[in-house]
C-alpha positions as CSV (number, residue, x, y, z in Angstrom):
1,M,22.5,95.4,110.3
2,R,23.6,97.5,107.1
3,T,27.1,99.1,107.2
4,L,26.7,100.3,103.4
5,A,26.5,104.0,104.2
6,F,29.7,104.0,106.4
7,C,31.6,101.9,104.0
8,V,30.7,104.2,101.3
9,A,31.5,107.5,103.5
10,L,35.1,106.1,104.2
11,A,36.0,104.6,100.8
12,L,36.1,108.1,100.1
13,L,38.9,109.2,102.4
14,L,41.0,108.7,98.9
15,A,43.3,110.7,96.4
16,P,43.2,114.7,96.7
17,A,41.7,116.1,93.6
18,G,43.0,119.5,94.4
19,R,44.0,121.8,96.9
20,A,42.1,124.9,97.4
21,T,42.9,127.2,100.6
22,A,41.6,126.0,103.6
23,G,41.3,126.2,107.1
24,V,42.6,123.9,110.0
25,P,39.8,121.4,109.8
26,T,40.2,120.6,106.0
27,D,44.2,120.7,106.5
28,Q,44.0,118.2,109.4
29,L,41.6,116.0,107.0
30,R,43.8,116.3,104.3
31,H,46.8,115.5,106.5
32,S,45.0,112.2,107.3
33,V,44.2,111.3,104.1
34,D,47.5,111.5,102.6
35,E,48.9,109.4,105.4
36,V,46.2,106.6,104.2
37,L,47.7,106.8,101.0
38,R,51.2,106.6,102.0
39,I,49.8,103.6,103.7
40,L,48.1,102.1,101.0
41,T,51.0,102.8,98.5
42,D,53.6,101.5,100.4
43,P,54.9,98.5,98.5
44,D,56.4,96.8,101.6
45,L,52.8,96.9,103.5
46,K,50.9,95.6,100.6
47,K,53.0,92.3,101.2
48,A,50.7,89.5,102.6
49,A,52.8,89.0,105.4
50,R,52.4,92.5,106.5
51,T,48.8,92.7,106.7
52,A,48.2,93.0,110.4
53,E,50.5,95.9,110.5
54,R,49.0,97.7,107.7
55,R,45.7,97.7,109.1
56,R,46.8,98.7,112.3
57,A,48.2,101.7,110.5
58,L,45.1,102.2,109.1
59,R,43.4,102.2,112.1
60,A,45.3,104.4,113.8
61,V,44.5,106.9,111.2
62,A,40.8,106.4,111.5
63,N,40.9,107.2,115.3
64,E,42.6,110.6,114.4
65,I,39.8,111.4,112.0
66,F,36.6,110.5,113.7
67,D,35.7,110.2,117.5
68,F,33.8,106.6,117.7
69,A,33.2,107.5,121.1
70,E,31.0,110.4,120.5
71,I,29.8,108.6,117.0
72,S,28.6,106.0,119.4
73,R,26.7,108.0,121.8
74,R,24.9,109.7,119.1
75,S,23.8,106.8,117.2
76,L,22.5,105.4,120.5
77,G,20.6,108.6,121.0
78,I,18.2,108.8,123.6
79,H,19.0,105.2,124.8
80,W,22.6,106.5,125.7
81,Q,21.5,108.1,129.2
82,A,19.8,104.8,130.4
83,R,23.2,103.0,129.4
84,T,25.3,102.1,133.0
85,P,29.1,103.3,132.6
86,A,29.7,99.5,131.8
87,E,27.3,99.2,129.1
88,R,28.4,102.4,127.5
89,Q,32.2,100.9,127.4
90,E,30.6,97.6,125.6
91,F,28.7,99.5,123.4
92,I,31.5,101.9,122.2
93,G,33.9,98.8,122.0
94,L,31.4,97.0,120.0
95,F,30.3,99.6,117.6
96,G,33.8,101.0,117.4
97,D,34.9,97.6,116.2
98,L,32.2,97.4,113.5
99,L,32.9,101.2,112.2
100,E,36.6,100.5,112.1
101,Y,36.6,97.4,110.1
102,A,34.3,98.8,107.7
103,Y,36.7,101.6,107.4
104,V,39.9,99.5,106.9
105,S,38.3,96.5,105.0
106,K,36.7,99.0,102.6
107,I,39.4,101.4,102.1
108,E,41.9,98.7,101.3
109,T,39.8,98.2,98.0
110,Y,40.7,101.8,96.9
111,S,41.5,102.1,93.0
112,G,42.1,105.9,92.5
113,E,39.0,107.6,93.2
114,K,39.5,111.5,93.8
115,I,38.2,113.6,96.5
116,A,37.7,117.5,96.1
117,Y,37.9,119.6,99.2
118,L,34.8,122.4,98.2
119,G,35.5,124.4,101.7
120,E,34.7,124.5,105.1
121,A,32.3,126.2,107.6
122,V,33.6,126.9,111.1
123,D,31.6,128.0,114.0
124,G,33.5,128.1,117.1
125,D,34.5,124.6,118.0
126,R,32.2,122.9,115.5
127,A,33.3,122.8,112.0
128,I,31.9,121.3,108.3
129,V,34.0,119.9,105.9
130,R,32.6,119.8,102.5
131,T,34.2,117.2,99.9
132,R,32.7,115.6,96.6
133,I,34.0,112.3,95.2
134,V,34.7,111.6,91.9
135,S,34.4,108.1,90.2
136,H,36.4,106.9,87.5
137,T,33.3,107.3,85.1
138,G,32.8,111.2,86.4
139,I,30.1,110.5,88.8
140,E,29.8,112.8,91.7
141,T,29.1,112.1,95.3
142,P,29.0,115.0,98.1
143,V,30.2,114.0,101.4
144,D,30.3,116.6,104.5
145,Y,32.5,115.8,107.5
146,H,30.6,117.4,110.7
147,L,33.5,117.9,113.2
148,F,34.0,119.2,116.5
149,L,37.6,120.4,118.2
150,R,38.7,118.5,121.1
151,G,42.2,119.4,122.3
152,D,43.9,120.9,119.3
153,R,42.2,118.2,116.6
154,W,39.2,118.4,114.3
155,R,37.5,114.8,115.0
156,A,34.7,113.6,113.0
157,Y,31.5,112.8,114.9
158,D,29.0,112.5,111.6
159,V,29.5,112.2,108.0
160,T,26.5,112.8,105.7
161,I,26.0,111.3,102.1
162,E,24.2,113.0,100.1
163,G,22.5,114.5,102.7
164,I,22.1,111.3,104.4
165,S,23.6,111.3,107.7
166,L,25.4,108.3,109.1
167,V,24.6,108.9,112.6
168,G,21.2,109.3,111.8
169,N,20.7,106.2,109.8
170,Y,22.5,103.9,112.5
171,R,20.4,105.6,115.2
172,A,17.0,104.9,113.2
173,Q,18.3,101.0,113.1
174,F,19.4,101.1,116.9
175,N,16.1,102.6,118.4
176,S,14.0,100.3,116.0
177,I,15.8,97.3,117.5
178,I,15.5,98.3,121.0
179,Q,12.0,99.2,120.6
180,R,11.3,96.0,119.3
181,S,13.5,93.7,121.3
182,G,15.0,95.3,124.0
183,Y,18.7,96.8,124.2
184,P,20.3,93.5,125.1
185,D,19.2,92.2,121.8
186,L,21.0,95.0,120.0
187,V,24.0,94.1,121.9
188,A,23.7,90.5,120.8
189,K,23.3,91.6,117.4
190,L,26.5,93.7,117.4
191,K,28.3,90.6,119.2
192,A,27.0,88.3,116.4
193,K,28.8,90.6,113.7
194,A,31.7,90.6,115.4
195,A,31.8,87.0,115.3
196,E,31.3,86.8,111.7
197,R,34.4,89.3,110.7
198,P,37.4,87.5,109.9
199,G,40.6,89.0,112.1
200,A,37.7,91.1,113.7
201,R,39.6,91.1,116.9
202,E,42.8,92.5,115.8
203,V,41.1,95.4,113.3
204,G,39.1,96.7,116.0
205,A,41.5,96.0,119.1
206,S,41.2,99.5,120.6
207,A,37.9,101.8,121.5
208,P,38.0,105.0,123.0
209,P,37.0,104.9,126.7
210,P,33.6,105.9,127.4
211,A,35.0,109.2,129.3
212,S,35.5,110.8,126.0
213,A,32.0,110.0,124.7
214,P,29.9,112.8,125.8
215,G,31.7,115.0,123.9
216,P,30.7,118.9,123.4
217,K,28.0,120.1,125.2
218,G,24.8,120.4,123.3
219,P,23.7,119.0,119.6
220,P,25.1,120.4,116.8
221,K,22.9,123.2,115.0
222,S,22.1,121.4,112.3
223,Q,21.8,117.9,113.8
224,S,19.7,116.0,116.7
225,P,21.3,114.8,119.5
């Protein structure tokens, strides 16, 4: 099961390239990016003996930025409604582990790439923060964060890279597996992925409770549910 799209998206939460005037969604995202940089550049946390501590700190930031329960619900798509509460909790845990592991393992390869904040569009409790990643060779990649307001925090429920949706990518993969061999096979594949990951239990130890999964009512205007 490919995680390239998510790895690329999360690897881009790196050094800000500039500080343009922005609203709360962008400011919250930027604050989290600054915290990621602080963790990655802390000389004490770089020590091998503190690897677990560093990864827990990165995981905490990931949970500030992303609503893994909502991403899980949207990625499962039409198959979510058929799941029991226990199945939903299990799926959020397994898929959340996969996403968190992708985040932590990829972002630890940080080597100074830049991210420019281009602007945001807010519509009620929804927002899109548009960014552009600049590589060392000057290649630019557009990355947009789709957010919704939960309490006083803007959380990402999808990321698009060059117009390709992370959620849409996974939804297509999950739907294909379920249509071909059933939901239990999807769960089995996620468990197999978890078993392959060194330290997977520690990295993805906490998953949001299923009660948070439904999120805001109705799909965003530019995204299928």
